[in-house]
BAKOL-760985 format. One record per residue (C-alpha): residue number from 1; x, y, z; residue in one letter. Coordinates in Angstrom, 3 decimals, always signed. Layout:
BEGIN
 num        x        y        z residuo
 NUM        X        Y        Z       A
...
This chain:
BEGIN
 num        x        y        z residuo
   1  -22.153  +93.849 +119.074       X
   2  -23.572  +94.505 +115.593       X
   3  -20.329  +96.228 +114.618       X
   4  -18.390  +93.117 +115.629       X
   5  -20.717  +90.909 +113.595       X
   6  -20.274  +93.160 +110.566       X
   7  -16.498  +93.153 +110.970       X
   8  -16.496  +89.357 +111.211       X
   9  -18.660  +89.084 +108.098       X
  10  -16.448  +91.492 +106.152       X
  11  -13.351  +89.590 +107.293       X
  12  -14.699  +86.218 +106.136       X
  13  -15.464  +87.714 +102.728       X
  14  -12.228  +89.683 +102.417       X
  15   -9.998  +86.702 +103.150       X
  16  -11.555  +84.907 +100.195       X
  17  -11.844  +87.773  +97.705       X
  18   -9.061  +90.257  +98.229       X
  19   -6.018  +88.700  +99.906       X
  20   -3.750  +86.813  +97.464       X
  21   -4.104  +84.095  +96.477       X
  22   -7.753  +85.130  +96.177       X
  23  -10.544  +83.196  +94.475       X
  24  -13.501  +83.692  +92.156       X
  25  -15.142  +81.511  +89.490       X
  26  -13.730  +80.868  +86.031       X
  27  -15.552  +82.234  +83.003       X
  28  -17.803  +79.804  +81.124       X
  29  -18.124  +82.203  +78.186       X
  30  -20.858  +84.381  +79.706       X
  31  -18.621  +87.181  +80.996       X
  32  -18.575  +88.830  +77.568       X
  33  -22.250  +89.709  +78.019       X
  34  -21.160  +92.175  +80.715       X
  35  -17.530  +92.963  +79.896       X
  36  -18.408  +93.782  +76.291       X
  37  -20.523  +96.742  +77.346       X
  38  -17.648  +98.011  +79.499       X
  39  -14.994  +97.586  +76.761       X
  40  -13.115  +95.050  +78.871       X
  41  -11.260  +91.919  +77.813       X
  42   -9.315  +89.412  +79.939       X
  43   -5.579  +89.935  +80.128       X
  44   -5.031  +86.233  +79.339       X
  45   -7.062  +84.316  +76.758       X
  46   -7.526  +80.876  +78.279       X
  47  -10.047  +78.046  +77.805       X
  48  -13.376  +78.449  +79.565       X
  49  -13.968  +76.790  +82.944       X
  50  -10.249  +76.592  +83.788       X
  51   -8.989  +79.638  +85.701       X
  52  -10.098  +82.975  +87.090       X
  53   -8.523  +85.861  +85.160       X
  54   -8.012  +88.641  +87.733       X
  55   -6.981  +91.470  +85.399       X
  56   -8.731  +92.936  +82.362       X
  57   -7.646  +95.360  +79.662       X
  58   -9.815  +98.363  +78.846       X
  59   -9.982  +99.501  +75.205       X
  60  -12.710 +100.598  +72.809       X
  61  -11.858  +97.749  +70.437       X
  62  -13.304  +95.331  +72.995       X
  63  -16.666  +97.115  +72.975       X
  64  -19.636  +94.851  +72.315       X
  65  -23.233  +95.707  +73.093       X
  66  -25.419  +92.619  +73.543       X
  67  -29.122  +92.876  +72.853       X
  68  -30.350  +91.907  +76.309       X
  69  -30.441  +93.613  +79.694       X
  70  -29.020  +92.530  +83.044       X
  71  -28.950  +94.291  +86.401       X
  72  -25.463  +92.854  +86.896       X
  73  -24.310  +95.625  +84.577       X
  74  -25.095  +98.133  +87.355       X
  75  -22.639  +96.458  +89.724       X
  76  -20.004  +95.933  +87.031       X
  77  -20.402  +99.504  +85.751       X
  78  -20.043 +100.900  +89.273       X
  79  -16.895  +98.848  +89.826       X
  80  -15.498  +99.948  +86.461       X
  81  -16.055 +103.642  +87.191       X
  82  -14.563 +103.233  +90.671       X
  83  -11.463 +101.630  +89.214       X
  84  -11.086 +104.480  +86.718       X
  85  -10.925 +106.927  +89.632       X
  86   -8.489 +105.136  +91.925       X
  87   -6.644 +102.716  +89.634       X
  88   -4.952 +102.528  +86.226       X
  89   -7.397 +103.903  +83.635       X
  90   -6.724 +101.210  +81.036       X
  91   -6.925  +98.228  +83.367       X
  92   -9.535  +96.566  +85.544       X
  93   -8.986  +94.350  +88.571       X
  94  -11.829  +91.896  +89.208       X
  95  -11.577  +92.643  +92.940       X
  96  -13.218  +96.027  +92.412       X
  97  -16.313  +94.150  +91.321       X
  98  -15.896  +91.819  +94.284       X
  99  -15.910  +94.878  +96.566       X
 100  -19.144  +96.215  +95.039       X
 101  -20.868  +92.836  +95.363       X
 102  -19.606  +92.517  +98.936       X
 103  -21.120  +95.883  +99.877       X
 104  -24.516  +94.730  +98.636       X
 105  -24.272  +91.566 +100.717       X
 106  -23.109  +93.458 +103.807       X
 107  -26.163  +95.705 +103.412       X
 108  -28.417  +92.654 +103.438       X
 109  -26.549  +91.232 +106.425       X
 110  -26.870  +94.500 +108.351       X
 111  -30.612  +94.579 +107.654       X
 112  -30.800  +91.064 +109.080       X
 113  -28.973  +92.236 +112.210       X
 114  -31.520  +95.036 +112.606       X
 115  -34.349  +92.537 +112.232       X
 116  -32.836  +90.376 +114.958       X
 117  -32.053  +93.339 +117.209       X
 118  -34.968  +92.794 +119.590       X
 119  -34.594  +89.051 +119.822       X
 120  -33.446  +87.087 +122.840       X
 121  -29.666  +87.417 +123.069       X
 122  -28.735  +83.738 +122.739       X
 123  -31.183  +83.239 +119.873       X
 124  -29.872  +86.335 +118.149       X
 125  -26.277  +85.163 +118.555       X
 126  -27.111  +81.716 +117.207       X
 127  -28.943  +83.076 +114.167       X
 128  -26.109  +85.450 +113.331       X
 129  -23.549  +82.645 +113.519       X
 130  -25.802  +80.497 +111.358       X
 131  -26.071  +83.266 +108.758       X
 132  -22.306  +83.692 +108.743       X
 133  -21.752  +79.965 +108.312       X
 134  -24.192  +79.599 +105.433       X
 135  -23.956  +82.843 +103.497       X
 136  -20.198  +83.475 +103.689       X
 137  -19.512  +80.005 +102.337       X
 138  -17.345  +79.932  +99.211       X
 139  -20.416  +78.720  +97.324       X
 140  -21.733  +82.299  +97.616       X
 141  -18.632  +84.453  +97.988       X
 142  -16.751  +83.063  +94.988       X
 143  -19.441  +84.536  +92.732       X
 144  -18.545  +88.057  +93.854       X
 145  -15.314  +88.075  +91.837       X
 146  -17.185  +87.294  +88.611       X
 147  -19.322  +88.883  +85.905       X
 148  -22.040  +86.212  +86.151       X
 149  -25.579  +87.611  +86.069       X
 150  -26.540  +85.206  +88.846       X
 151  -24.391  +87.204  +91.268       X
 152  -26.766  +90.148  +91.230       X
 153  -29.697  +87.731  +91.255       X
 154  -28.632  +86.098  +94.525       X
 155  -27.650  +89.372  +96.216       X
 156  -30.939  +90.992  +95.224       X
 157  -32.814  +87.899  +96.373       X
 158  -31.213  +88.032  +99.825       X
 159  -31.992  +91.751 +100.095       X
 160  -35.546  +91.199  +98.922       X
 161  -36.301  +88.491 +101.487       X
 162  -34.789  +90.390 +104.425       X
 163  -36.769  +93.484 +103.413       X
 164  -39.923  +91.379 +103.100       X
 165  -39.437  +90.336 +106.729       X
 166  -39.009  +94.002 +107.706       X
 167  -42.322  +94.719 +105.994       X
 168  -43.876  +91.799 +107.865       X
 169  -42.545  +93.082 +111.193       X
 170  -44.639  +96.260 +111.250       X
 171  -48.348  +96.919 +110.905       X
 172  -47.667  +99.940 +108.668       X
 173  -44.393  +99.547 +106.743       X
 174  -42.125 +102.503 +106.143       X
 175  -42.001 +103.967 +102.659       X
 176  -38.238 +103.574 +102.566       X
 177  -38.496  +99.838 +103.255       X
 178  -41.200  +99.329 +100.632       X
 179  -39.222 +101.232  +98.008       X
 180  -36.062  +99.311  +98.904       X
 181  -37.998  +96.061  +98.489       X
 182  -39.138  +97.202  +95.049       X
 183  -35.555  +98.018  +94.014       X
 184  -34.261  +94.647  +95.268       X
 185  -37.044  +92.796  +93.480       X
 186  -36.354  +94.716  +90.272       X
 187  -32.668  +93.821  +90.454       X
 188  -33.637  +90.176  +90.921       X
 189  -36.091  +89.865  +88.032       X
 190  -33.925  +91.873  +85.611       X
 191  -30.728  +89.911  +86.286       X
 192  -31.534  +87.371  +83.550       X
 193  -34.543  +85.855  +81.819       X
 194  -34.490  +82.731  +84.004       X
 195  -35.325  +84.835  +87.062       X
 196  -37.692  +87.210  +85.274       X
 197  -40.199  +84.354  +85.228       X
 198  -40.361  +84.643  +89.034       X
 199  -41.474  +88.277  +89.032       X
 200  -45.059  +87.433  +89.887       X
 201  -44.017  +86.184  +93.362       X
 202  -42.538  +89.433  +94.774       X
 203  -45.255  +91.369  +92.932       X
 204  -47.977  +89.354  +94.644       X
 205  -46.271  +89.744  +98.029       X
 206  -45.998  +93.531  +97.950       X
 207  -49.612  +93.895  +96.813       X
 208  -50.781  +91.539  +99.565       X
 209  -48.564  +93.086 +102.271       X
 210  -49.847  +96.625 +101.657       X
 211  -53.471  +95.807 +100.901       X
 212  -54.525  +95.962 +104.557       X
 213  -52.920  +99.377 +105.102       X
 214  -54.145 +102.888 +104.330       X
 215  -55.368 +103.755 +100.852       X
 216  -52.091 +105.355  +99.803       X
 217  -50.255 +102.134 +100.680       X
 218  -52.759 +100.053  +98.715       X
 219  -52.259 +102.213  +95.659       X
 220  -48.491 +102.044  +96.066       X
 221  -48.593  +98.274  +96.498       X
 222  -50.644  +97.846  +93.333       X
 223  -48.291 +100.183  +91.450       X
 224  -45.245  +98.298  +92.713       X
 225  -46.784  +95.032  +91.575       X
 226  -47.471  +96.404  +88.100       X
 227  -43.911  +97.732  +87.853       X
 228  -42.454  +94.343  +88.794       X
 229  -44.597  +92.468  +86.276       X
 230  -43.724  +95.007  +83.588       X
 231  -40.008  +94.707  +84.364       X
 232  -40.232  +90.934  +84.140       X
 233  -41.923  +91.143  +80.748       X
 234  -39.337  +93.624  +79.492       X
 235  -36.507  +91.314  +80.590       X
 236  -38.130  +88.397  +78.776       X
 237  -38.902  +90.423  +75.658       X
 238  -35.430  +91.920  +75.363       X
 239  -33.726  +88.525  +75.521       X
 240  -32.784  +87.889  +71.863       X
 241  -34.670  +85.168  +70.038       X
 242  -31.406  +83.607  +68.875       X
 243  -30.359  +83.172  +72.508       X
 244  -33.733  +81.643  +73.390       X
 245  -33.296  +79.405  +70.369       X
 246  -29.963  +78.101  +71.668       X
 247  -31.516  +77.213  +75.021       X
 248  -34.459  +75.616  +73.262       X
 249  -32.097  +73.617  +71.047       X
 250  -30.499  +72.174  +74.190       X
 251  -33.905  +71.328  +75.659       X
 252  -35.149  +69.562  +72.543       X
 253  -32.018  +67.715  +71.443       X
 254  -29.955  +67.322  +74.606       X
 255  -32.783  +66.544  +77.020       X
 256  -36.186  +65.601  +75.587       X
 257  -35.118  +63.500  +72.591       X
 258  -31.785  +62.383  +74.001       X
 259  -33.551  +60.736  +76.931       X
 260  -36.449  +59.472  +74.819       X
 261  -37.132  +55.856  +73.759       X
 262  -38.767  +57.261  +70.590       X
 263  -37.008  +60.505  +69.657       X
 264  -38.546  +60.726  +66.180       X
 265  -42.049  +60.605  +67.654       X
 266  -41.155  +63.318  +70.142       X
 267  -39.839  +65.508  +67.329       X
 268  -43.113  +65.107  +65.452       X
 269  -45.068  +66.043  +68.580       X
 270  -43.009  +69.238  +68.644       X
 271  -43.862  +69.850  +64.960       X
 272  -40.291  +69.180  +63.844       X
 273  -39.412  +67.138  +60.744       X
 274  -37.751  +63.724  +60.959       X
 275  -34.644  +65.193  +59.354       X
 276  -33.911  +66.933  +62.672       X
 277  -33.144  +63.533  +64.181       X
 278  -29.516  +64.094  +63.224       X
 279  -29.263  +66.734  +65.965       X
 280  -30.330  +64.412  +68.791       X
 281  -27.668  +64.378  +71.481       X
 282  -26.098  +67.673  +70.413       X
 283  -25.954  +70.870  +72.419       X
 284  -25.966  +74.398  +71.062       X
 285  -22.341  +75.197  +71.931       X
 286  -20.701  +72.606  +69.708       X
 287  -18.765  +74.180  +66.850       X
 288  -20.736  +72.164  +64.299       X
 289  -24.144  +72.788  +65.883       X
 290  -26.599  +74.644  +63.618       X
 291  -27.581  +76.714  +66.667       X
 292  -24.226  +78.487  +66.368       X
 293  -25.808  +80.334  +63.442       X
 294  -27.850  +83.172  +64.951       X
 295  -30.333  +83.234  +62.071       X
 296  -30.929  +79.474  +62.268       X
 297  -31.281  +79.654  +66.048       X
 298  -33.810  +82.503  +65.811       X
 299  -35.853  +80.645  +63.191       X
 300  -35.761  +77.488  +65.313       X
 301  -37.149  +79.399  +68.272       X
 302  -39.959  +80.810  +66.165       X
 303  -40.687  +77.367  +64.780       X
 304  -40.939  +75.600  +68.147       X
 305  -41.268  +78.087  +70.989       X
 306  -41.428  +77.345  +74.689       X
 307  -45.230  +77.146  +74.628       X
 308  -45.048  +73.957  +72.556       X
 309  -42.390  +72.504  +74.847       X
 310  -44.583  +73.312  +77.856       X
 311  -47.474  +71.475  +76.207       X
 312  -45.163  +68.509  +75.679       X
 313  -44.269  +68.484  +79.373       X
 314  -47.897  +68.734  +80.460       X
 315  -49.008  +65.902  +78.159       X
 316  -46.258  +63.615  +79.476       X
 317  -46.005  +64.233  +83.234       X
 318  -44.204  +60.931  +83.799       X
 319  -41.446  +61.915  +81.367       X
 320  -41.282  +65.410  +82.835       X
 321  -40.949  +64.217  +86.420       X
 322  -38.407  +61.653  +85.272       X
 323  -36.207  +64.349  +83.723       X
 324  -36.472  +66.490  +86.828       X
 325  -35.596  +63.566  +89.063       X
 326  -32.618  +62.668  +86.876       X
 327  -31.244  +66.202  +87.200       X
 328  -31.852  +66.126  +90.942       X
 329  -29.952  +62.859  +91.203       X
 330  -27.116  +63.549  +88.746       X
 331  -26.686  +67.326  +88.683       X
 332  -27.876  +68.937  +91.895       X
 333  -24.991  +67.700  +94.049       X
 334  -22.508  +69.446  +91.712       X
 335  -22.992  +72.720  +93.540       X
 336  -19.571  +74.100  +92.587       X
 337  -18.859  +72.853  +89.063       X
 338  -16.314  +75.496  +87.960       X
 339  -12.770  +76.254  +89.150       X
 340  -11.985  +78.950  +91.742       X
 341   -8.292  +79.764  +91.429       X
 342   -6.574  +82.528  +89.474       X
 343   -4.292  +81.750  +86.599       X
 344   -0.678  +81.618  +87.764       X
 345   -1.447  +80.513  +91.330       X
 346   -0.061  +77.025  +90.726       X
 347   -3.278  +74.991  +90.786       X
 348   -4.447  +72.531  +88.096       X
 349   -7.133  +73.826  +85.686       X
 350  -10.615  +73.800  +87.179       X
 351   -9.435  +73.287  +90.763       X
 352  -11.806  +74.277  +93.571       X
 353  -10.892  +75.604  +96.988       X
 354  -11.749  +73.753 +100.202       X
 355  -11.571  +76.858 +102.399       X
 356  -14.854  +78.240 +103.769       X
 357  -16.632  +75.305 +102.147       X
 358  -18.005  +73.322 +105.098       X
 359  -21.635  +74.296 +104.492       X
 360  -21.635  +73.692 +100.735       X
 361  -19.674  +70.469 +101.196       X
 362  -22.304  +69.229 +103.637       X
 363  -25.167  +70.174 +101.314       X
 364  -23.398  +68.609  +98.336       X
 365  -22.746  +65.394 +100.278       X
 366  -26.389  +65.119 +101.321       X
 367  -27.557  +65.689  +97.746       X
 368  -25.175  +62.991  +96.572       X
 369  -26.205  +60.308  +99.074       X
 370  -29.935  +61.120  +99.232       X
 371  -31.073  +63.612  +96.586       X
 372  -34.755  +62.875  +97.208       X
 373  -34.523  +64.572 +100.607       X
 374  -35.124  +67.854  +98.762       X
 375  -38.672  +66.784  +97.890       X
 376  -39.485  +65.826 +101.465       X
 377  -37.867  +68.999 +102.762       X
 378  -39.932  +71.311 +100.570       X
 379  -43.140  +69.450 +101.424       X
 380  -42.380  +69.662 +105.155       X
 381  -41.272  +73.295 +105.015       X
 382  -44.331  +74.349 +103.012       X
 383  -46.691  +72.436 +105.298       X
 384  -45.118  +74.036 +108.366       X
 385  -45.513  +77.526 +106.902       X
 386  -49.177  +76.822 +106.102       X
 387  -49.799  +75.605 +109.654       X
 388  -48.305  +78.810 +111.079       X
 389  -50.306  +80.922 +108.643       X
 390  -53.584  +79.246 +109.590       X
 391  -53.151  +78.801 +113.339       X
 392  -50.986  +81.695 +114.566       X
 393  -52.592  +84.687 +116.269       X
 394  -49.525  +86.853 +115.752       X
 395  -49.620  +89.153 +112.690       X
 396  -45.839  +88.954 +112.354       X
 397  -45.796  +85.166 +112.417       X
 398  -48.531  +84.987 +109.779       X
 399  -46.742  +87.462 +107.502       X
 400  -43.419  +85.687 +108.045       X
 401  -45.163  +82.445 +107.069       X
 402  -46.259  +84.098 +103.821       X
 403  -42.649  +85.096 +103.156       X
 404  -41.624  +81.489 +103.847       X
 405  -44.243  +80.247 +101.377       X
 406  -42.843  +82.675  +98.824       X
 407  -39.363  +81.270  +99.392       X
 408  -40.689  +77.753  +98.881       X
 409  -42.533  +78.709  +95.686       X
 410  -39.488  +80.492  +94.284       X
 411  -37.307  +77.481  +95.072       X
 412  -39.620  +75.080  +93.264       X
 413  -39.931  +77.421  +90.271       X
 414  -36.185  +78.005  +90.043       X
 415  -35.626  +74.250  +90.029       X
 416  -38.269  +73.713  +87.345       X
 417  -36.904  +76.427  +85.071       X
 418  -33.293  +75.278  +85.494       X
 419  -34.129  +71.667  +84.647       X
 420  -36.856  +72.065  +82.014       X
 421  -36.064  +75.325  +80.204       X
 422  -32.393  +74.602  +79.484       X
 423  -30.147  +71.573  +79.302       X
 424  -26.655  +73.066  +79.318       X
 425  -24.857  +73.578  +82.637       X
 426  -27.905  +72.507  +84.605       X
 427  -25.715  +72.095  +87.685       X
 428  -24.711  +75.779  +87.568       X
 429  -28.210  +76.961  +86.671       X
 430  -29.454  +75.351  +89.892       X
 431  -27.513  +77.977  +91.863       X
 432  -30.580  +80.042  +92.831       X
 433  -32.466  +76.875  +93.726       X
 434  -29.717  +75.958  +96.178       X
 435  -29.738  +79.502  +97.574       X
 436  -33.490  +79.388  +98.171       X
 437  -33.143  +75.966  +99.790       X
 438  -30.516  +77.419 +102.135       X
 439  -32.847  +80.306 +102.956       X
 440  -35.667  +77.889 +103.742       X
 441  -33.315  +75.955 +106.039       X
 442  -32.419  +79.218 +107.763       X
 443  -36.132  +79.999 +108.236       X
 444  -36.754  +76.573 +109.766       X
 445  -33.739  +76.701 +112.091       X
 446  -34.759  +80.198 +113.175       X
 447  -38.134  +78.824 +114.173       X
 448  -36.509  +75.932 +116.026       X
 449  -34.249  +78.304 +117.932       X
 450  -37.279  +80.308 +118.933       X
 451  -36.352  +83.314 +116.838       X
 452  -39.741  +83.702 +115.222       X
 453  -41.600  +83.493 +118.537       X
 454  -39.271  +85.929 +120.275       X
 455  -39.401  +88.468 +117.468       X
 456  -43.143  +88.147 +117.078       X
 457  -43.763  +88.768 +120.764       X
 458  -41.485  +91.812 +120.731       X
 459  -42.969  +93.363 +117.631       X
 460  -46.625  +92.712 +118.506       X
 461  -46.379  +93.252 +122.255       X
 462  -47.879  +89.859 +122.995       X
């Protein structure tokens, strides 16, 4: 039966990614951060956000080495080397990268099937169908044919959570599972700086999960936690100051002061001169923006810094919550803001596919008609996990509740970072928040179907 589930999963993905006319997501300008290291350039130079470019040229003249790190380079580099072996040496087809990303997802899906192996048959069948419906939606799969850093972030996140449940399912976890969890967590926190801020959550989990085991596991758990925190700090430190300055420019001038009744006063509270009022309403990617100058952007970051912005948010909680609510109301429902179709397939620029989109369409509709449901959902989900943690006598249920609490915390943090630490493409930066919300929904529906109870009883012998 597991083989059939895997075949079905692979088929749903393959129809979207590999069979013409296949889909992906158009470049917003970020692809160069990955393609530059691989000496790749798109075959057609087209405006950002319009079409997927399926074919790339390979030449040393396209070589560009950005200053920051991203685990997405591992997937892209693997796909590039694979293409060199079996395809034209001076070309690159984006579907090779889609195949590498798909293999990572299929690994996570297979690990989920193993986790559900001992469950009641009808519950197991229902949970597998639910996973297929949610996680093979175009909202997820379209990212596989892209060079976006968020692709590795979401794949690593799914792996990390499934492996966390495997750790929770046994009283003494296997070394292989613990090491695999560490690798998945490292891929997640090193995908981009936005997600590096979340490194403390998987670090805390692995330390906590192994603390009640034998001494060697405790030592390993502590070491894993230190490695994750160190990797997060390295990812943050290696992000260039000019890039941080561009994000900070958007926060200050396209969010805080743009939405302010007294922008000049807000600038002074951020230790900026009144002369900077001329930048209010601008974003860093305008041709005439001063942030386009790397030196100016770096100096701006050093002048302001995120610590001062954080102080601003803490001193004005009403303004902060207002900005977050505005993004929830106006941006969150735009779950798929960029076009899916390849150039030459006959679709208007920026068009999005409706195939395999029922789940994301439903979530987008609900966010449009009642965005505040997200707040009530996270409160309810968190409260339910706490109740299970406090009242359950099953070790598996309690550990699974801790994993659920981690999912909730990550979701809240991803939303906060996406809305308060940047102001450009907030709708796209909410991608991981939507993923974590989907995962929390899957947790809750699994509990409703009786999956948690059935698995707990099987694993603990109760």
